[in-house]
C-alpha positions in Angstrom: -3.0 3.0 5.9 -0.4 4.7 7.6 -0.7 4.6 11.1 -0.1 7.5 13.3 3.0 6.3 14.4 4.1 6.5 11.0 3.1 10.0 10.7 4.8 11.0 13.8 7.9 9.0 12.3 7.7 10.9 9.2 7.6 14.4 10.9 10.3 13.5 13.4 12.6 12.1 10.6 12.5 15.7 8.6 13.2 17.4 11.9 16.1 15.2 12.8 17.4 15.8 9.1 17.3 19.3 9.6 18.3 20.0 13.1 20.5 16.9 14.3 22.0 15.4 11.1 24.3 18.7 10.5 25.6 17.9 14.0 26.7 14.5 13.0 28.5 15.9 9.9 32.0 14.8 9.0 33.3 16.8 6.0 30.1 17.6 4.8 28.7 13.9 4.8 25.4 13.5 7.3 23.2 10.3 7.5 19.8 10.6 5.8 17.3 10.0 8.6 14.6 10.9 5.9 15.5 8.1 3.6 15.9 5.5 6.6 12.2 6.3 7.4 11.1 5.9 4.1 13.0 2.6 3.6 11.1 1.4 6.9 7.8 2.8 5.8 8.3 0.5 2.0 9.4 -2.4 4.0 6.5 -2.6 6.3 3.8 -1.3 4.2 4.6 -2.0 0.9 6.1 -0.1 -2.6 3.0 2.0 -2.8 3.1 3.6 0.8 7.0 4.0 0.2 6.4 6.0 -2.9 3.8 8.3 -1.5 6.4 8.6 1.6 9.2 9.3 -0.6 7.7 12.0 -2.5 6.1 13.9 0.3 9.1 13.9 2.4 11.5 14.5 -0.5 9.2 17.5 -1.5 9.0 18.7 1.9 12.6 18.7 2.5 13.5 20.3 -0.6 11.3 23.3 0.3 13.5 24.2 3.1 16.2 25.3 0.4 18.3 22.2 0.7 18.7 21.6 -3.1 17.3 21.3 -6.3 13.3 21.2 -5.8 12.1 17.9 -6.6 15.3 16.0 -6.5 15.1 14.6 -3.1 11.5 13.4 -3.9 12.7 11.7 -7.1 15.5 9.8 -5.7 13.7 9.0 -2.5 10.6 7.8 -4.5 12.9 5.5 -6.6 14.5 4.3 -3.8 11.2 3.6 -1.8 9.9 1.8 -4.8 13.2 -0.4 -5.0 12.4 -1.2 -1.3 9.0 -2.4 -1.4 9.5 -4.2 -4.9 12.9 -5.9 -3.5 12.1 -6.0 0.1 8.6 -7.6 -0.6 10.1 -10.7 -2.2 11.5 -13.5 0.2 14.6 -11.6 1.4 16.6 -13.9 4.1 16.6 -12.3 7.4 20.0 -13.3 7.8 22.2 -10.0 9.2 24.5 -9.9 6.1 21.6 -10.4 3.7 20.1 -7.4 5.3 23.0 -5.2 5.7 23.9 -6.0 1.8 20.2 -5.1 0.7 20.0 -1.8 2.6 23.6 -0.9 1.4 22.3 -1.6 -2.4 19.3 0.7 -1.5 21.3 3.4 0.0 24.0 3.3 -2.5 21.5 3.5 -5.2 19.8 6.4 -3.6 23.2 8.2 -3.0 24.7 7.7 -6.5 21.4 9.0 -8.2 21.3 12.0 -6.1 24.9 13.2 -6.1 25.4 12.1 -9.6 22.3 14.7 -10.5 23.6 17.4 -8.3 26.9 17.3 -9.5 26.2 18.2 -13.1 27.7 21.2 -13.8 30.5 21.0 -11.6 34.1 20.2 -12.0 33.8 16.7 -10.3 34.0 13.9 -12.2 31.7 10.8 -11.6 34.1 8.7 -9.6 35.1 11.5 -7.8 31.4 12.2 -6.8 31.0 8.6 -6.1 33.9 8.7 -3.8 33.7 11.8 -1.9 29.7 11.9 -1.4 27.7 9.0 -2.5 29.9 6.5 -0.7 30.6 7.9 2.8 26.8 9.3 2.9 26.1 5.4 2.1 28.4 4.1 4.8 27.4 6.5 7.3 23.4 6.0 6.9 24.1 2.3 6.9 25.4 2.7 10.1 22.7 4.2 11.8 20.4 1.6 10.1 22.5 -1.1 11.2 22.1 0.1 14.7 18.6 0.5 14.7 18.2 -3.1 13.2 20.2 -4.4 15.8 18.3 -2.6 18.6 15.0 -2.7 17.3 14.4 -4.9 14.2 10.8 -3.9 13.9 11.5 -0.7 13.1 12.4 -1.4 10.2 10.8 -4.7 9.0 7.5 -4.5 11.1 8.1 -7.5 12.4 11.3 -9.3 14.2 14.1 -10.7 12.0 
């Protein structure tokens, strides 16, 4: 069961994404606070709760007119599944292992999201990856790394 803290973080992450994230934007690239919250829930509570959180947060976020209805939900749900599935395994809690794991999760999300959203545009696959997916991944990973360094329990639910 999700705790009231998780529900509060759920709502807070959506509010941060809609209000604060645009202030951090660099050439239309912003950190994904919702994805950070979803990965944290999947790592702490398992893939089932992560999938529920990813689906709900993605649909709620898409309802604010931020893209195709359901696209955020789809990509965040798949990422939550991966986080819960791989994170549930015996992952070494060394800093580089954690950063590599988070980079893989974020990059897989951003490649899926930006590849689908760029269908029908003049951008090619590699342009989409280099101009949108990779910068967004690095930007979100920077925030996740800072959170993990300052407060490891926020992501893992226990000390690293």
